[in-house]
mmCIF file of the N, C-alpha and C atoms, coordinates in Angstrom:
data_MODEL
# 
_entry.id   MODEL 
# 
loop_
_atom_site.group_PDB 
_atom_site.id 
_atom_site.type_symbol 
_atom_site.label_atom_id 
_atom_site.label_alt_id 
_atom_site.label_comp_id 
_atom_site.label_asym_id 
_atom_site.label_entity_id 
_atom_site.label_seq_id 
_atom_site.pdbx_PDB_ins_code 
_atom_site.Cartn_x 
_atom_site.Cartn_y 
_atom_site.Cartn_z 
_atom_site.occupancy 
_atom_site.B_iso_or_equiv 
_atom_site.pdbx_formal_charge 
_atom_site.auth_seq_id 
_atom_site.auth_comp_id 
_atom_site.auth_asym_id 
_atom_site.auth_atom_id 
_atom_site.pdbx_PDB_model_num 
ATOM 1   N N  . MET A 1 1  ? -47.787 -125.882 -48.412 1.00 0.00 ? 1  MET A N  1 
ATOM 2   C CA . MET A 1 1  ? -47.246 -125.134 -47.289 1.00 0.00 ? 1  MET A CA 1 
ATOM 3   C C  . MET A 1 1  ? -46.446 -126.061 -46.374 1.00 0.00 ? 1  MET A C  1 
ATOM 4   N N  . SER A 1 2  ? -45.414 -125.540 -45.798 1.00 0.00 ? 2  SER A N  1 
ATOM 5   C CA . SER A 1 2  ? -44.542 -126.318 -44.926 1.00 0.00 ? 2  SER A CA 1 
ATOM 6   C C  . SER A 1 2  ? -45.228 -126.622 -43.600 1.00 0.00 ? 2  SER A C  1 
ATOM 7   N N  . GLN A 1 3  ? -44.880 -127.777 -43.041 1.00 0.00 ? 3  GLN A N  1 
ATOM 8   C CA . GLN A 1 3  ? -45.416 -128.124 -41.723 1.00 0.00 ? 3  GLN A CA 1 
ATOM 9   C C  . GLN A 1 3  ? -44.637 -127.432 -40.609 1.00 0.00 ? 3  GLN A C  1 
ATOM 10  N N  . TRP A 1 4  ? -43.549 -126.764 -40.976 1.00 0.00 ? 4  TRP A N  1 
ATOM 11  C CA . TRP A 1 4  ? -42.727 -126.054 -40.011 1.00 0.00 ? 4  TRP A CA 1 
ATOM 12  C C  . TRP A 1 4  ? -43.069 -124.576 -40.026 1.00 0.00 ? 4  TRP A C  1 
ATOM 13  N N  . SER A 1 5  ? -43.073 -123.958 -38.872 1.00 0.00 ? 5  SER A N  1 
ATOM 14  C CA . SER A 1 5  ? -43.207 -122.505 -38.802 1.00 0.00 ? 5  SER A CA 1 
ATOM 15  C C  . SER A 1 5  ? -41.956 -121.966 -38.116 1.00 0.00 ? 5  SER A C  1 
ATOM 16  N N  . SER A 1 6  ? -41.558 -120.758 -38.456 1.00 0.00 ? 6  SER A N  1 
ATOM 17  C CA . SER A 1 6  ? -40.322 -120.212 -37.904 1.00 0.00 ? 6  SER A CA 1 
ATOM 18  C C  . SER A 1 6  ? -40.426 -120.098 -36.380 1.00 0.00 ? 6  SER A C  1 
ATOM 19  N N  . THR A 1 7  ? -39.307 -120.285 -35.739 1.00 0.00 ? 7  THR A N  1 
ATOM 20  C CA . THR A 1 7  ? -39.260 -120.237 -34.276 1.00 0.00 ? 7  THR A CA 1 
ATOM 21  C C  . THR A 1 7  ? -37.862 -119.826 -33.824 1.00 0.00 ? 7  THR A C  1 
ATOM 22  N N  . LYS A 1 8  ? -37.720 -119.501 -32.571 1.00 0.00 ? 8  LYS A N  1 
ATOM 23  C CA . LYS A 1 8  ? -36.442 -119.062 -32.016 1.00 0.00 ? 8  LYS A CA 1 
ATOM 24  C C  . LYS A 1 8  ? -35.485 -120.243 -31.850 1.00 0.00 ? 8  LYS A C  1 
ATOM 25  N N  . ALA A 1 9  ? -34.200 -119.970 -32.024 1.00 0.00 ? 9  ALA A N  1 
ATOM 26  C CA . ALA A 1 9  ? -33.178 -121.003 -31.911 1.00 0.00 ? 9  ALA A CA 1 
ATOM 27  C C  . ALA A 1 9  ? -33.145 -121.619 -30.512 1.00 0.00 ? 9  ALA A C  1 
ATOM 28  N N  . LYS A 1 10 ? -33.414 -120.818 -29.498 1.00 0.00 ? 10 LYS A N  1 
ATOM 29  C CA . LYS A 1 10 ? -33.411 -121.314 -28.121 1.00 0.00 ? 10 LYS A CA 1 
ATOM 30  C C  . LYS A 1 10 ? -34.441 -122.429 -27.941 1.00 0.00 ? 10 LYS A C  1 
ATOM 31  N N  . ARG A 1 11 ? -35.607 -122.254 -28.566 1.00 0.00 ? 11 ARG A N  1 
ATOM 32  C CA . ARG A 1 11 ? -36.671 -123.249 -28.474 1.00 0.00 ? 11 ARG A CA 1 
ATOM 33  C C  . ARG A 1 11 ? -36.308 -124.529 -29.241 1.00 0.00 ? 11 ARG A C  1 
ATOM 34  N N  . VAL A 1 12 ? -35.658 -124.375 -30.391 1.00 0.00 ? 12 VAL A N  1 
ATOM 35  C CA . VAL A 1 12 ? -35.238 -125.528 -31.192 1.00 0.00 ? 12 VAL A CA 1 
ATOM 36  C C  . VAL A 1 12 ? -34.178 -126.328 -30.428 1.00 0.00 ? 12 VAL A C  1 
ATOM 37  N N  . LEU A 1 13 ? -33.209 -125.645 -29.843 1.00 0.00 ? 13 LEU A N  1 
ATOM 38  C CA . LEU A 1 13 ? -32.163 -126.319 -29.074 1.00 0.00 ? 13 LEU A CA 1 
ATOM 39  C C  . LEU A 1 13 ? -32.773 -127.068 -27.891 1.00 0.00 ? 13 LEU A C  1 
ATOM 40  N N  . ALA A 1 14 ? -33.708 -126.448 -27.186 1.00 0.00 ? 14 ALA A N  1 
ATOM 41  C CA . ALA A 1 14 ? -34.364 -127.101 -26.053 1.00 0.00 ? 14 ALA A CA 1 
ATOM 42  C C  . ALA A 1 14 ? -35.093 -128.368 -26.513 1.00 0.00 ? 14 ALA A C  1 
ATOM 43  N N  . ALA A 1 15 ? -35.743 -128.304 -27.676 1.00 0.00 ? 15 ALA A N  1 
ATOM 44  C CA . ALA A 1 15 ? -36.447 -129.480 -28.209 1.00 0.00 ? 15 ALA A CA 1 
ATOM 45  C C  . ALA A 1 15 ? -35.459 -130.589 -28.553 1.00 0.00 ? 15 ALA A C  1 
ATOM 46  N N  . LEU A 1 16 ? -34.318 -130.234 -29.138 1.00 0.00 ? 16 LEU A N  1 
ATOM 47  C CA . LEU A 1 16 ? -33.305 -131.235 -29.464 1.00 0.00 ? 16 LEU A CA 1 
ATOM 48  C C  . LEU A 1 16 ? -32.770 -131.910 -28.196 1.00 0.00 ? 16 LEU A C  1 
ATOM 49  N N  . LEU A 1 17 ? -32.547 -131.125 -27.158 1.00 0.00 ? 17 LEU A N  1 
ATOM 50  C CA . LEU A 1 17 ? -32.066 -131.695 -25.892 1.00 0.00 ? 17 LEU A CA 1 
ATOM 51  C C  . LEU A 1 17 ? -33.107 -132.627 -25.282 1.00 0.00 ? 17 LEU A C  1 
ATOM 52  N N  . ARG A 1 18 ? -34.393 -132.289 -25.432 1.00 0.00 ? 18 ARG A N  1 
ATOM 53  C CA . ARG A 1 18 ? -35.471 -133.140 -24.909 1.00 0.00 ? 18 ARG A CA 1 
ATOM 54  C C  . ARG A 1 18 ? -35.554 -134.482 -25.631 1.00 0.00 ? 18 ARG A C  1 
ATOM 55  N N  . ILE A 1 19 ? -35.240 -134.507 -26.929 1.00 0.00 ? 19 ILE A N  1 
ATOM 56  C CA . ILE A 1 19 ? -35.377 -135.766 -27.679 1.00 0.00 ? 19 ILE A CA 1 
ATOM 57  C C  . ILE A 1 19 ? -34.089 -136.591 -27.684 1.00 0.00 ? 19 ILE A C  1 
ATOM 58  N N  . GLY A 1 20 ? -33.143 -136.238 -26.825 1.00 0.00 ? 20 GLY A N  1 
ATOM 59  C CA . GLY A 1 20 ? -31.983 -137.109 -26.636 1.00 0.00 ? 20 GLY A CA 1 
ATOM 60  C C  . GLY A 1 20 ? -30.645 -136.573 -27.090 1.00 0.00 ? 20 GLY A C  1 
ATOM 61  N N  . TRP A 1 21 ? -30.595 -135.397 -27.666 1.00 0.00 ? 21 TRP A N  1 
ATOM 62  C CA . TRP A 1 21 ? -29.326 -134.803 -28.063 1.00 0.00 ? 21 TRP A CA 1 
ATOM 63  C C  . TRP A 1 21 ? -28.657 -134.193 -26.842 1.00 0.00 ? 21 TRP A C  1 
ATOM 64  N N  . SER A 1 22 ? -27.337 -134.145 -26.842 1.00 0.00 ? 22 SER A N  1 
ATOM 65  C CA . SER A 1 22 ? -26.610 -133.479 -25.768 1.00 0.00 ? 22 SER A CA 1 
ATOM 66  C C  . SER A 1 22 ? -25.464 -132.672 -26.383 1.00 0.00 ? 22 SER A C  1 
ATOM 67  N N  . VAL A 1 23 ? -25.026 -131.654 -25.665 1.00 0.00 ? 23 VAL A N  1 
ATOM 68  C CA . VAL A 1 23 ? -23.944 -130.803 -26.153 1.00 0.00 ? 23 VAL A CA 1 
ATOM 69  C C  . VAL A 1 23 ? -22.622 -131.512 -25.884 1.00 0.00 ? 23 VAL A C  1 
ATOM 70  N N  . LYS A 1 24 ? -21.915 -131.821 -26.952 1.00 0.00 ? 24 LYS A N  1 
ATOM 71  C CA . LYS A 1 24 ? -20.620 -132.494 -26.861 1.00 0.00 ? 24 LYS A CA 1 
ATOM 72  C C  . LYS A 1 24 ? -19.524 -131.480 -26.537 1.00 0.00 ? 24 LYS A C  1 
ATOM 73  N N  . ARG A 1 25 ? -19.548 -130.358 -27.265 1.00 0.00 ? 25 ARG A N  1 
ATOM 74  C CA . ARG A 1 25 ? -18.600 -129.264 -27.009 1.00 0.00 ? 25 ARG A CA 1 
ATOM 75  C C  . ARG A 1 25 ? -19.163 -127.993 -27.624 1.00 0.00 ? 25 ARG A C  1 
ATOM 76  N N  . GLN A 1 26 ? -18.598 -126.864 -27.214 1.00 0.00 ? 26 GLN A N  1 
ATOM 77  C CA . GLN A 1 26 ? -19.074 -125.577 -27.719 1.00 0.00 ? 26 GLN A CA 1 
ATOM 78  C C  . GLN A 1 26 ? -17.898 -124.638 -27.913 1.00 0.00 ? 26 GLN A C  1 
ATOM 79  N N  . THR A 1 27 ? -17.903 -123.946 -29.041 1.00 0.00 ? 27 THR A N  1 
ATOM 80  C CA . THR A 1 27 ? -16.932 -122.898 -29.319 1.00 0.00 ? 27 THR A CA 1 
ATOM 81  C C  . THR A 1 27 ? -17.714 -121.693 -29.801 1.00 0.00 ? 27 THR A C  1 
ATOM 82  N N  . GLY A 1 28 ? -17.834 -120.676 -28.957 1.00 0.00 ? 28 GLY A N  1 
ATOM 83  C CA . GLY A 1 28 ? -18.645 -119.509 -29.295 1.00 0.00 ? 28 GLY A CA 1 
ATOM 84  C C  . GLY A 1 28 ? -20.099 -119.906 -29.415 1.00 0.00 ? 28 GLY A C  1 
ATOM 85  N N  . SER A 1 29 ? -20.725 -119.577 -30.553 1.00 0.00 ? 29 SER A N  1 
ATOM 86  C CA . SER A 1 29 ? -22.133 -119.932 -30.744 1.00 0.00 ? 29 SER A CA 1 
ATOM 87  C C  . SER A 1 29 ? -22.290 -121.283 -31.425 1.00 0.00 ? 29 SER A C  1 
ATOM 88  N N  . HIS A 1 30 ? -21.183 -121.942 -31.777 1.00 0.00 ? 30 HIS A N  1 
ATOM 89  C CA . HIS A 1 30 ? -21.247 -123.245 -32.437 1.00 0.00 ? 30 HIS A CA 1 
ATOM 90  C C  . HIS A 1 30 ? -21.263 -124.350 -31.388 1.00 0.00 ? 30 HIS A C  1 
ATOM 91  N N  . LYS A 1 31 ? -22.383 -125.047 -31.304 1.00 0.00 ? 31 LYS A N  1 
ATOM 92  C CA . LYS A 1 31 ? -22.512 -126.169 -30.384 1.00 0.00 ? 31 LYS A CA 1 
ATOM 93  C C  . LYS A 1 31 ? -22.493 -127.462 -31.198 1.00 0.00 ? 31 LYS A C  1 
ATOM 94  N N  . VAL A 1 32 ? -21.624 -128.393 -30.840 1.00 0.00 ? 32 VAL A N  1 
ATOM 95  C CA . VAL A 1 32 ? -21.610 -129.697 -31.488 1.00 0.00 ? 32 VAL A CA 1 
ATOM 96  C C  . VAL A 1 32 ? -22.463 -130.611 -30.621 1.00 0.00 ? 32 VAL A C  1 
ATOM 97  N N  . LEU A 1 33 ? -23.558 -131.094 -31.211 1.00 0.00 ? 33 LEU A N  1 
ATOM 98  C CA . LEU A 1 33 ? -24.483 -131.955 -30.486 1.00 0.00 ? 33 LEU A CA 1 
ATOM 99  C C  . LEU A 1 33 ? -24.226 -133.400 -30.855 1.00 0.00 ? 33 LEU A C  1 
ATOM 100 N N  . GLU A 1 34 ? -24.425 -134.295 -29.891 1.00 0.00 ? 34 GLU A N  1 
ATOM 101 C CA . GLU A 1 34 ? -24.249 -135.724 -30.157 1.00 0.00 ? 34 GLU A CA 1 
ATOM 102 C C  . GLU A 1 34 ? -25.498 -136.488 -29.756 1.00 0.00 ? 34 GLU A C  1 
ATOM 103 N N  . HIS A 1 35 ? -25.709 -137.603 -30.458 1.00 0.00 ? 35 HIS A N  1 
ATOM 104 C CA . HIS A 1 35 ? -26.858 -138.475 -30.214 1.00 0.00 ? 35 HIS A CA 1 
ATOM 105 C C  . HIS A 1 35 ? -26.407 -139.880 -30.579 1.00 0.00 ? 35 HIS A C  1 
ATOM 106 N N  . PRO A 1 36 ? -26.817 -140.890 -29.814 1.00 0.00 ? 36 PRO A N  1 
ATOM 107 C CA . PRO A 1 36 ? -26.341 -142.246 -30.107 1.00 0.00 ? 36 PRO A CA 1 
ATOM 108 C C  . PRO A 1 36 ? -26.787 -142.798 -31.473 1.00 0.00 ? 36 PRO A C  1 
ATOM 109 N N  . GLU A 1 37 ? -27.874 -142.292 -32.039 1.00 0.00 ? 37 GLU A N  1 
ATOM 110 C CA . GLU A 1 37 ? -28.401 -142.853 -33.284 1.00 0.00 ? 37 GLU A CA 1 
ATOM 111 C C  . GLU A 1 37 ? -28.102 -142.014 -34.527 1.00 0.00 ? 37 GLU A C  1 
ATOM 112 N N  . TYR A 1 38 ? -27.498 -140.837 -34.352 1.00 0.00 ? 38 TYR A N  1 
ATOM 113 C CA . TYR A 1 38 ? -27.243 -139.935 -35.474 1.00 0.00 ? 38 TYR A CA 1 
ATOM 114 C C  . TYR A 1 38 ? -25.793 -139.467 -35.437 1.00 0.00 ? 38 TYR A C  1 
ATOM 115 N N  . PRO A 1 39 ? -25.262 -139.040 -36.607 1.00 0.00 ? 39 PRO A N  1 
ATOM 116 C CA . PRO A 1 39 ? -23.929 -138.415 -36.567 1.00 0.00 ? 39 PRO A CA 1 
ATOM 117 C C  . PRO A 1 39 ? -23.989 -137.068 -35.846 1.00 0.00 ? 39 PRO A C  1 
ATOM 118 N N  . ASP A 1 40 ? -22.847 -136.585 -35.397 1.00 0.00 ? 40 ASP A N  1 
ATOM 119 C CA . ASP A 1 40 ? -22.798 -135.288 -34.707 1.00 0.00 ? 40 ASP A CA 1 
ATOM 120 C C  . ASP A 1 40 ? -23.408 -134.197 -35.585 1.00 0.00 ? 40 ASP A C  1 
ATOM 121 N N  . PHE A 1 41 ? -24.010 -133.206 -34.929 1.00 0.00 ? 41 PHE A N  1 
ATOM 122 C CA . PHE A 1 41 ? -24.681 -132.115 -35.627 1.00 0.00 ? 41 PHE A CA 1 
ATOM 123 C C  . PHE A 1 41 ? -24.207 -130.795 -35.052 1.00 0.00 ? 41 PHE A C  1 
ATOM 124 N N  . VAL A 1 42 ? -23.806 -129.867 -35.915 1.00 0.00 ? 42 VAL A N  1 
ATOM 125 C CA . VAL A 1 42 ? -23.353 -128.541 -35.472 1.00 0.00 ? 42 VAL A CA 1 
ATOM 126 C C  . VAL A 1 42 ? -24.542 -127.595 -35.470 1.00 0.00 ? 42 VAL A C  1 
ATOM 127 N N  . PHE A 1 43 ? -24.869 -127.076 -34.299 1.00 0.00 ? 43 PHE A N  1 
ATOM 128 C CA . PHE A 1 43 ? -25.960 -126.112 -34.134 1.00 0.00 ? 43 PHE A CA 1 
ATOM 129 C C  . PHE A 1 43 ? -25.315 -124.747 -33.959 1.00 0.00 ? 43 PHE A C  1 
ATOM 130 N N  . ALA A 1 44 ? -25.369 -123.917 -35.003 1.00 0.00 ? 44 ALA A N  1 
ATOM 131 C CA . ALA A 1 44 ? -24.617 -122.657 -35.020 1.00 0.00 ? 44 ALA A CA 1 
ATOM 132 C C  . ALA A 1 44 ? -25.539 -121.446 -35.036 1.00 0.00 ? 44 ALA A C  1 
ATOM 133 N N  . PHE A 1 45 ? -26.399 -121.341 -34.039 1.00 0.00 ? 45 PHE A N  1 
ATOM 134 C CA . PHE A 1 45 ? -27.332 -120.224 -33.949 1.00 0.00 ? 45 PHE A CA 1 
ATOM 135 C C  . PHE A 1 45 ? -27.243 -119.602 -32.562 1.00 0.00 ? 45 PHE A C  1 
ATOM 136 N N  . HIS A 1 46 ? -27.453 -118.293 -32.496 1.00 0.00 ? 46 HIS A N  1 
ATOM 137 C CA . HIS A 1 46 ? -27.579 -117.619 -31.203 1.00 0.00 ? 46 HIS A CA 1 
ATOM 138 C C  . HIS A 1 46 ? -28.999 -117.843 -30.696 1.00 0.00 ? 46 HIS A C  1 
ATOM 139 N N  . ASP A 1 47 ? -29.192 -117.817 -29.378 1.00 0.00 ? 47 ASP A N  1 
ATOM 140 C CA . ASP A 1 47 ? -30.499 -118.095 -28.769 1.00 0.00 ? 47 ASP A CA 1 
ATOM 141 C C  . ASP A 1 47 ? -31.628 -117.249 -29.343 1.00 0.00 ? 47 ASP A C  1 
ATOM 142 N N  . GLY A 1 48 ? -31.374 -115.993 -29.637 1.00 0.00 ? 48 GLY A N  1 
ATOM 143 C CA . GLY A 1 48 ? -32.424 -115.099 -30.102 1.00 0.00 ? 48 GLY A CA 1 
ATOM 144 C C  . GLY A 1 48 ? -32.684 -115.151 -31.597 1.00 0.00 ? 48 GLY A C  1 
ATOM 145 N N  . ASP A 1 49 ? -31.877 -115.910 -32.339 1.00 0.00 ? 49 ASP A N  1 
ATOM 146 C CA . ASP A 1 49 ? -32.055 -115.990 -33.789 1.00 0.00 ? 49 ASP A CA 1 
ATOM 147 C C  . ASP A 1 49 ? -33.377 -116.661 -34.136 1.00 0.00 ? 49 ASP A C  1 
ATOM 148 N N  . GLU A 1 50 ? -34.009 -116.157 -35.181 1.00 0.00 ? 50 GLU A N  1 
ATOM 149 C CA . GLU A 1 50 ? -35.242 -116.745 -35.701 1.00 0.00 ? 50 GLU A CA 1 
ATOM 150 C C  . GLU A 1 50 ? -34.839 -117.743 -36.787 1.00 0.00 ? 50 GLU A C  1 
ATOM 151 N N  . ILE A 1 51 ? -35.260 -118.995 -36.648 1.00 0.00 ? 51 ILE A N  1 
ATOM 152 C CA . ILE A 1 51 ? -34.952 -120.027 -37.635 1.00 0.00 ? 51 ILE A CA 1 
ATOM 153 C C  . ILE A 1 51 ? -36.195 -120.236 -38.486 1.00 0.00 ? 51 ILE A C  1 
ATOM 154 N N  . GLY A 1 52 ? -36.044 -120.082 -39.794 1.00 0.00 ? 52 GLY A N  1 
ATOM 155 C CA . GLY A 1 52 ? -37.160 -120.195 -40.719 1.00 0.00 ? 52 GLY A CA 1 
ATOM 156 C C  . GLY A 1 52 ? -37.559 -121.632 -40.999 1.00 0.00 ? 52 GLY A C  1 
ATOM 157 N N  . SER A 1 53 ? -38.656 -121.788 -41.708 1.00 0.00 ? 53 SER A N  1 
ATOM 158 C CA . SER A 1 53 ? -39.217 -123.118 -41.955 1.00 0.00 ? 53 SER A CA 1 
ATOM 159 C C  . SER A 1 53 ? -38.292 -124.000 -42.795 1.00 0.00 ? 53 SER A C  1 
ATOM 160 N N  . ARG A 1 54 ? -37.622 -123.432 -43.788 1.00 0.00 ? 54 ARG A N  1 
ATOM 161 C CA . ARG A 1 54 ? -36.720 -124.250 -44.613 1.00 0.00 ? 54 ARG A CA 1 
ATOM 162 C C  . ARG A 1 54 ? -35.531 -124.760 -43.805 1.00 0.00 ? 54 ARG A C  1 
ATOM 163 N N  . MET A 1 55 ? -34.961 -123.899 -42.982 1.00 0.00 ? 55 MET A N  1 
ATOM 164 C CA . MET A 1 55 ? -33.832 -124.328 -42.158 1.00 0.00 ? 55 MET A CA 1 
ATOM 165 C C  . MET A 1 55 ? -34.282 -125.354 -41.126 1.00 0.00 ? 55 MET A C  1 
ATOM 166 N N  . LEU A 1 56 ? -35.465 -125.183 -40.569 1.00 0.00 ? 56 LEU A N  1 
ATOM 167 C CA . LEU A 1 56 ? -35.985 -126.171 -39.620 1.00 0.00 ? 56 LEU A CA 1 
ATOM 168 C C  . LEU A 1 56 ? -36.150 -127.531 -40.296 1.00 0.00 ? 56 LEU A C  1 
ATOM 169 N N  . ALA A 1 57 ? -36.603 -127.544 -41.534 1.00 0.00 ? 57 ALA A N  1 
ATOM 170 C CA . ALA A 1 57 ? -36.750 -128.800 -42.265 1.00 0.00 ? 57 ALA A CA 1 
ATOM 171 C C  . ALA A 1 57 ? -35.390 -129.463 -42.470 1.00 0.00 ? 57 ALA A C  1 
ATOM 172 N N  . ARG A 1 58 ? -34.373 -128.669 -42.755 1.00 0.00 ? 58 ARG A N  1 
ATOM 173 C CA . ARG A 1 58 ? -33.015 -129.223 -42.909 1.00 0.00 ? 58 ARG A CA 1 
ATOM 174 C C  . ARG A 1 58 ? -32.494 -129.780 -41.594 1.00 0.00 ? 58 ARG A C  1 
ATOM 175 N N  . ILE A 1 59 ? -32.727 -129.042 -40.510 1.00 0.00 ? 59 ILE A N  1 
ATOM 176 C CA . ILE A 1 59 ? -32.310 -129.512 -39.183 1.00 0.00 ? 59 ILE A CA 1 
ATOM 177 C C  . ILE A 1 59 ? -33.016 -130.823 -38.855 1.00 0.00 ? 59 ILE A C  1 
ATOM 178 N N  . ALA A 1 60 ? -34.308 -130.878 -39.150 1.00 0.00 ? 60 ALA A N  1 
ATOM 179 C CA . ALA A 1 60 ? -35.097 -132.085 -38.860 1.00 0.00 ? 60 ALA A CA 1 
ATOM 180 C C  . ALA A 1 60 ? -34.572 -133.287 -39.619 1.00 0.00 ? 60 ALA A C  1 
ATOM 181 N N  . LYS A 1 61 ? -34.161 -133.087 -40.842 1.00 0.00 ? 61 LYS A N  1 
ATOM 182 C CA . LYS A 1 61 ? -33.650 -134.192 -41.674 1.00 0.00 ? 61 LYS A CA 1 
ATOM 183 C C  . LYS A 1 61 ? -32.393 -134.806 -41.051 1.00 0.00 ? 61 LYS A C  1 
ATOM 184 N N  . SER A 1 62 ? -31.564 -133.966 -40.429 1.00 0.00 ? 62 SER A N  1 
ATOM 185 C CA . SER A 1 62 ? -30.305 -134.429 -39.839 1.00 0.00 ? 62 SER A CA 1 
ATOM 186 C C  . SER A 1 62 ? -30.448 -134.924 -38.410 1.00 0.00 ? 62 SER A C  1 
ATOM 187 N N  . THR A 1 63 ? -31.515 -134.509 -37.713 1.00 0.00 ? 63 THR A N  1 
ATOM 188 C CA . THR A 1 63 ? -31.583 -134.771 -36.274 1.00 0.00 ? 63 THR A CA 1 
ATOM 189 C C  . THR A 1 63 ? -32.783 -135.608 -35.830 1.00 0.00 ? 63 THR A C  1 
ATOM 190 N N  . GLY A 1 64 ? -33.761 -135.806 -36.705 1.00 0.00 ? 64 GLY A N  1 
ATOM 191 C CA . GLY A 1 64 ? -34.957 -136.539 -36.308 1.00 0.00 ? 64 GLY A CA 1 
ATOM 192 C C  . GLY A 1 64 ? -35.983 -135.697 -35.586 1.00 0.00 ? 64 GLY A C  1 
ATOM 193 N N  . LEU A 1 65 ? -35.814 -134.382 -35.604 1.00 0.00 ? 65 LEU A N  1 
ATOM 194 C CA . LEU A 1 65 ? -36.755 -133.464 -34.970 1.00 0.00 ? 65 LEU A CA 1 
ATOM 195 C C  . LEU A 1 65 ? -38.078 -133.470 -35.722 1.00 0.00 ? 65 LEU A C  1 
ATOM 196 N N  . LYS A 1 66 ? -39.192 -133.422 -34.999 1.00 0.00 ? 66 LYS A N  1 
ATOM 197 C CA . LYS A 1 66 ? -40.522 -133.371 -35.618 1.00 0.00 ? 66 LYS A CA 1 
ATOM 198 C C  . LYS A 1 66 ? -41.233 -132.095 -35.148 1.00 0.00 ? 66 LYS A C  1 
ATOM 199 N N  . PRO A 1 67 ? -42.192 -131.621 -35.948 1.00 0.00 ? 67 PRO A N  1 
ATOM 200 C CA . PRO A 1 67 ? -42.903 -130.380 -35.558 1.00 0.00 ? 67 PRO A CA 1 
ATOM 201 C C  . PRO A 1 67 ? -43.544 -130.477 -34.168 1.00 0.00 ? 67 PRO A C  1 
ATOM 202 N N  . GLU A 1 68 ? -44.046 -131.644 -33.796 1.00 0.00 ? 68 GLU A N  1 
ATOM 203 C CA . GLU A 1 68 ? -44.682 -131.778 -32.488 1.00 0.00 ? 68 GLU A CA 1 
ATOM 204 C C  . GLU A 1 68 ? -43.679 -131.743 -31.324 1.00 0.00 ? 68 GLU A C  1 
ATOM 205 N N  . ASP A 1 69 ? -42.369 -131.909 -31.621 1.00 0.00 ? 69 ASP A N  1 
ATOM 206 C CA . ASP A 1 69 ? -41.342 -131.821 -30.582 1.00 0.00 ? 69 ASP A CA 1 
ATOM 207 C C  . ASP A 1 69 ? -41.153 -130.381 -30.106 1.00 0.00 ? 69 ASP A C  1 
ATOM 208 N N  . LEU A 1 70 ? -41.485 -129.426 -30.975 1.00 0.00 ? 70 LEU A N  1 
ATOM 209 C CA . LEU A 1 70 ? -41.363 -128.019 -30.600 1.00 0.00 ? 70 LEU A CA 1 
ATOM 210 C C  . LEU A 1 70 ? -42.544 -127.661 -29.731 1.00 0.00 ? 70 LEU A C  1 
# 
């Protein structure tokens, strides 16, 4: 079983901002996030969207997000 459970995009974005990511620019629902230790990451979800465990695992791989950060 995955260590990730589905959660709202708004909560995931808030967690990313807490761990050092910042919004570089935004066009519609596509937010380009920047972090000094990682390449830019495009977060393309609406606040109310439910992000599943597989997608959360992919996001974590690119951003350094951990389950306890949520």
